[in-house]
Structure formats: structure tokens, C-alpha cells
C-alpha positions as CSV (number, residue, x, y, z in Angstrom):
1,M,8.9,-28.5,2.4
2,L,8.0,-26.6,5.3
3,N,9.6,-26.2,8.1
4,H,9.9,-23.6,10.9
5,R,11.2,-21.0,8.8
6,M,9.1,-21.1,5.6
7,L,6.3,-21.0,7.8
8,R,7.2,-17.5,9.2
9,Y,8.8,-16.7,5.2
10,L,5.2,-17.1,4.1
11,D,3.1,-15.5,6.7
12,E,5.7,-12.4,6.5
13,I,5.0,-12.4,2.9
14,V,1.6,-12.4,3.2
15,T,1.6,-9.8,6.6
16,S,3.8,-7.2,4.2
17,G,2.4,-7.7,0.4
18,S,5.6,-8.1,-0.9
19,I,9.3,-10.5,-0.7
20,R,11.2,-7.3,-0.5
21,Q,8.6,-5.6,2.9
22,A,9.2,-9.2,4.4
23,S,13.2,-9.4,3.8
24,L,13.2,-5.6,5.4
25,R,11.1,-7.3,8.6
26,L,12.8,-10.6,8.6
27,N,15.9,-9.1,8.2
28,I,16.9,-12.0,5.7
29,A,17.9,-11.0,2.2
30,A,15.1,-11.1,-0.1
31,S,17.0,-13.2,-3.1
32,A,17.1,-16.0,0.1
33,I,13.5,-16.0,0.9
34,N,12.3,-15.5,-2.8
35,R,14.6,-18.7,-3.4
36,Q,12.9,-20.9,-0.8
37,L,9.8,-20.1,-2.3
38,L,10.4,-20.8,-5.4
39,A,11.4,-24.2,-4.2
40,L,8.7,-24.8,-2.4
41,E,6.1,-24.0,-5.1
42,A,8.3,-26.1,-7.1
43,E,7.7,-29.3,-4.5
44,L,3.8,-28.3,-4.9
45,G,3.5,-28.3,-8.3
46,A,1.8,-24.8,-8.4
47,P,2.3,-20.8,-7.4
48,L,1.4,-19.8,-4.2
49,F,1.3,-16.1,-5.2
50,E,0.2,-14.3,-8.5
51,R,3.0,-11.4,-9.4
52,M,1.7,-8.4,-9.1
53,P,2.7,-5.3,-10.8
54,R,2.5,-3.5,-6.6
55,G,3.2,-7.4,-5.3
56,L,2.5,-10.5,-4.3
57,R,-1.3,-12.1,-4.2
58,L,-2.1,-15.3,-3.2
59,T,-3.5,-17.8,-5.3
60,A,-6.1,-20.2,-4.1
61,M,-3.9,-22.9,-3.1
62,G,-1.9,-20.1,-1.7
63,E,-4.8,-19.0,0.3
64,I,-5.5,-23.4,1.7
65,L,-1.5,-22.6,2.6
66,L,-2.0,-20.0,4.6
67,A,-4.3,-21.7,6.5
68,H,-2.2,-23.7,7.8
69,V,0.2,-21.9,8.4
70,R,-1.0,-19.8,10.5
71,E,-2.7,-22.6,12.4
72,T,0.4,-24.3,12.7
73,M,2.2,-21.4,14.1
74,A,-0.9,-20.4,16.4
75,S,-0.1,-24.2,18.2
76,Y,3.4,-23.6,18.6
77,E,3.2,-21.1,19.9
78,L,0.2,-21.9,22.3
79,A,2.9,-25.3,23.3
80,T,5.4,-22.9,24.0
81,N,3.7,-20.9,25.8
82,R,2.3,-23.8,28.1
83,I,6.1,-25.4,27.9
84,A,7.5,-21.7,29.5
85,Q,4.3,-21.9,32.2
86,L,5.8,-25.2,33.5
87,K,8.9,-23.4,33.1
88,G,7.8,-21.3,35.7
89,L,8.1,-18.5,33.2
90,L,6.2,-16.7,31.0
91,R,7.3,-16.3,27.2
92,G,6.1,-15.9,24.3
93,R,4.3,-13.6,21.7
94,I,1.0,-12.0,21.6
95,V,-0.6,-10.6,18.6
96,M,-3.3,-7.5,19.7
97,G,-5.3,-5.7,16.7
98,T,-6.5,-2.1,18.0
99,M,-7.6,0.6,16.2
100,G,-5.9,4.2,16.0
101,G,-7.3,6.3,18.3
102,L,-6.8,3.8,21.1
103,A,-3.1,2.5,19.9
104,A,-2.1,6.8,20.0
105,G,-3.8,6.7,23.4
106,L,-4.7,4.6,26.2
107,L,-2.7,1.5,24.6
108,A,1.2,2.5,24.7
109,D,0.7,2.6,28.8
110,A,-0.4,-0.7,29.3
111,I,1.8,-2.3,26.9
112,L,4.2,-0.5,29.6
113,A,3.2,-1.8,32.2
114,F,2.3,-5.4,31.2
115,R,5.9,-5.5,30.1
116,E,7.1,-4.8,33.3
117,K,5.4,-7.9,34.9
118,H,6.1,-10.3,31.7
119,P,9.6,-8.7,30.5
120,W,10.0,-11.9,28.5
121,V,6.7,-12.2,26.6
122,R,7.4,-10.0,22.6
123,I,3.9,-8.0,21.9
124,V,2.5,-7.0,18.3
125,V,0.0,-4.5,17.8
126,R,-2.0,-4.7,14.5
127,V,-3.7,-1.4,13.5
128,L,-6.6,-2.0,11.8
129,A,-10.1,-1.2,11.1
130,R,-13.4,-1.9,13.2
131,E,-14.1,-4.4,10.0
132,A,-10.8,-5.6,9.8
133,L,-10.4,-6.2,13.8
134,V,-13.1,-8.4,13.7
135,A,-12.3,-10.5,11.1
136,A,-9.0,-10.8,12.1
137,V,-10.2,-11.6,15.9
138,L,-12.8,-14.2,14.1
139,A,-10.2,-15.4,11.6
140,G,-7.2,-16.0,15.0
141,E,-4.8,-13.7,13.0
142,V,-4.9,-12.0,16.2
143,D,-5.4,-13.1,20.1
144,L,-7.4,-10.1,20.8
145,G,-9.2,-7.1,19.7
146,L,-9.2,-3.4,21.3
147,A,-11.8,-1.0,20.1
148,Y,-14.5,1.5,20.8
149,D,-17.9,0.6,20.4
150,M,-18.5,-2.7,19.4
151,E,-21.4,-4.2,18.5
152,N,-22.2,-7.5,20.3
153,S,-22.0,-10.6,18.7
154,P,-22.1,-14.0,19.4
155,R,-19.2,-14.6,17.6
156,L,-17.4,-12.7,20.2
157,H,-16.2,-13.4,23.1
158,V,-16.1,-10.3,25.4
159,V,-13.0,-9.8,28.1
160,A,-13.5,-6.4,29.9
161,R,-15.2,-3.4,28.7
162,S,-14.2,0.1,29.7
163,E,-16.3,3.8,29.6
164,Q,-14.4,6.7,28.6
165,R,-15.6,10.5,28.8
166,V,-15.6,12.0,25.6
167,G,-14.9,16.3,26.3
168,A,-13.0,19.4,24.6
169,V,-9.3,19.8,24.1
170,V,-8.1,23.4,23.4
171,A,-4.6,25.1,23.5
172,P,-3.8,27.2,26.7
173,E,-5.0,30.4,25.5
174,H,-8.4,29.3,24.1
175,P,-11.5,31.3,26.1
176,L,-12.7,27.6,27.1
177,A,-9.2,26.2,28.3
178,A,-10.0,27.1,32.3
179,R,-12.8,25.3,32.2
180,S,-13.5,21.8,33.6
181,A,-16.4,21.0,32.3
182,V,-18.4,22.5,29.1
183,R,-21.4,21.7,27.1
184,M,-21.6,21.1,23.5
185,T,-22.9,24.3,22.4
186,E,-20.7,26.0,24.3
187,C,-17.8,25.0,21.7
188,L,-20.0,25.4,18.4
189,P,-19.1,28.7,17.9
190,F,-15.1,28.0,17.6
191,P,-13.6,26.1,14.4
192,L,-14.7,22.4,15.4
193,I,-12.1,19.4,14.8
194,V,-13.8,16.0,15.1
195,G,-13.4,12.3,13.9
196,E,-14.9,11.4,10.7
197,R,-17.4,8.9,10.1
198,P,-17.8,5.4,10.9
199,M,-15.1,6.5,14.1
200,A,-16.8,6.0,17.0
201,L,-15.5,9.1,18.2
202,R,-17.6,10.6,15.7
203,R,-21.1,8.8,16.6
204,A,-20.2,10.7,20.0
205,T,-19.9,13.6,18.8
206,E,-22.9,13.8,17.0
207,L,-25.4,12.2,20.4
208,M,-24.2,15.4,21.8
209,L,-25.6,17.9,19.5
210,P,-29.0,19.0,20.7
211,A,-31.9,17.6,18.5
212,A,-32.0,20.7,15.6
213,V,-27.6,21.8,15.4
214,E,-26.3,20.5,12.7
215,L,-22.6,19.2,12.9
216,R,-20.4,21.6,10.9
217,P,-17.1,20.6,11.2
218,A,-14.0,22.7,10.4
219,V,-11.4,19.1,10.1
220,E,-12.5,15.9,10.0
221,T,-9.9,13.3,10.2
222,S,-9.9,9.8,11.3
223,S,-6.0,10.2,12.5
224,I,-6.5,11.3,16.4
225,D,-2.5,12.9,16.6
226,L,-3.7,15.1,13.8
227,M,-6.6,16.2,15.7
228,K,-4.5,16.6,18.6
229,R,-2.4,18.9,16.9
230,V,-4.4,21.3,15.2
231,A,-6.4,21.5,19.1
232,R,-2.7,22.9,19.7
233,I,-3.4,26.0,17.7
234,A,-6.8,28.5,19.0
235,P,-9.7,28.8,18.1
236,H,-9.7,25.1,17.6
237,V,-11.8,23.1,19.7
238,A,-10.8,19.3,19.2
239,I,-14.0,16.8,20.4
240,L,-11.2,13.5,21.5
241,N,-11.7,11.1,24.1
242,L,-10.1,12.6,27.2
243,A,-7.7,9.0,27.4
244,D,-6.1,9.9,24.3
245,C,-5.3,13.1,25.9
246,P,-2.0,13.4,28.7
247,S,-2.6,15.9,31.5
248,S,-0.3,18.7,29.8
249,E,-3.0,18.9,27.4
250,H,-6.2,21.7,28.2
251,S,-9.1,19.7,28.4
252,A,-12.4,19.3,29.5
253,Q,-15.7,17.0,29.7
254,F,-18.6,17.5,28.8
255,A,-20.8,19.1,31.3
256,A,-24.4,16.5,31.7
């Protein structure tokens, strides 16, 4: 029988990829979760998961049941939020999907500001690639998605947009460290640290290049944290969204 506890178990098993990982996240014994899963499969008369060497994979019946589980959980969450609002309190859970760059930069401050106003709201943040993020929004697996350079789509509703500036981040002793603005051509003689394709940051970097110049980075990565760490060692120059860089780091926006 699908009670609220079993709904949570199923959703977490799929999210985590294994019963063991689900047990760690839920702080419940793996044997207890497995026992309830086996009982549910026996009741339904068919397996919900294929037991693979590296985890579990949903069967066709499992896919159907998971869609029902997530729809039920979302409806329950919506109902509890409305009840809380009637009581004059804002409670519940918000699930956000975001990209790695935002998670490493702007998002932390936004979450802290939100929690100061709504301390009873639990926030879940899932870091996803752009395609997976869009799919999660469309499937209702996240309440909202935060991303750079999103393409317009009639299937998505854009709540808000914000323009961000890209600039050069360098070590304190770097020749460019004292500059408040630089040109991309002034960065080219130094070893460049850039985002890898298909990151929006990489596209923004390439758009700043003169037409006849080919980008020859020293390091390409999808990790914003790695880019910032390498930039602390002169003479490297990291091309980053300036919103991802705290004021303690030496950065300069690109001159028009």
C-alpha cells in the first residue's frame, strides 16, 4: 500500500540511484527500505526496479508509479503550503534546479536572504546541466529553474531575467590586477582559463574575441571553483561572470 512514507522512499531511491544511498539521505536503515519495496512489488505483482550491478533502474511499471508518486507529493506539498498560509505561516519545501556556476556564486546569498524572511521553508537545490534542468522543470521535478543564457521556449514561463557582466579574474600580483576595465585582446598574451563548451560562459567569452582571433585557452573546465583557484596563480587569467567572484578577488570588467 502506498502510504506517505513509501512515497518518500520511492522518490529518494530514484533520485539517489540505489537503496543504500537513499537510506543515507533519509537516515533510515537500508533493510527497512528494501523490505517495504519488496512488499510493495509483491502487492503489485511486478518489479518496480531492475537490479543492476551499479544500482537500480526503473521498469516500465516503475516509471508509471513514479509519475504518480511525484504528482501526489507535489499535490500534498501544495496543500500543506496553502494550509500554512491560512495559518499566517509560510512553510513547506521549494525545490530549485540550477546550473553549477549559479550554485557556486549568486545563489548562496539569495538563499540566505530568502531564509531570513521565511525560516520555516526548506530549500532543496539540485545542480543540473541545462538540458536536464529544462527537462526537470517540464516534468515538475523542480519548482523553478535558474540558468544562464536560456533559450526562449513556449513550454517555459520566464518569471525574471537579469543581465550579468563577464570579466577577467587574476591574482593580486598580476599585471592586470590594478585595472578596473580591460579588453579581451589585453588578456590574450596570458594563459587563459575559460569555461568549456557548451557553457554559456564559453559562448560569452568567444563573442568578445576579435573576428580573426582564435581562442587558445590554457585550461578549459566546467568547474567555476577550479577556474577561480587557478586564477589565483599569476599569470593566469580566468574569464568569469563577475557575479560569481567576491569583492576580495581581483577582477575587471571588459571595456566596451
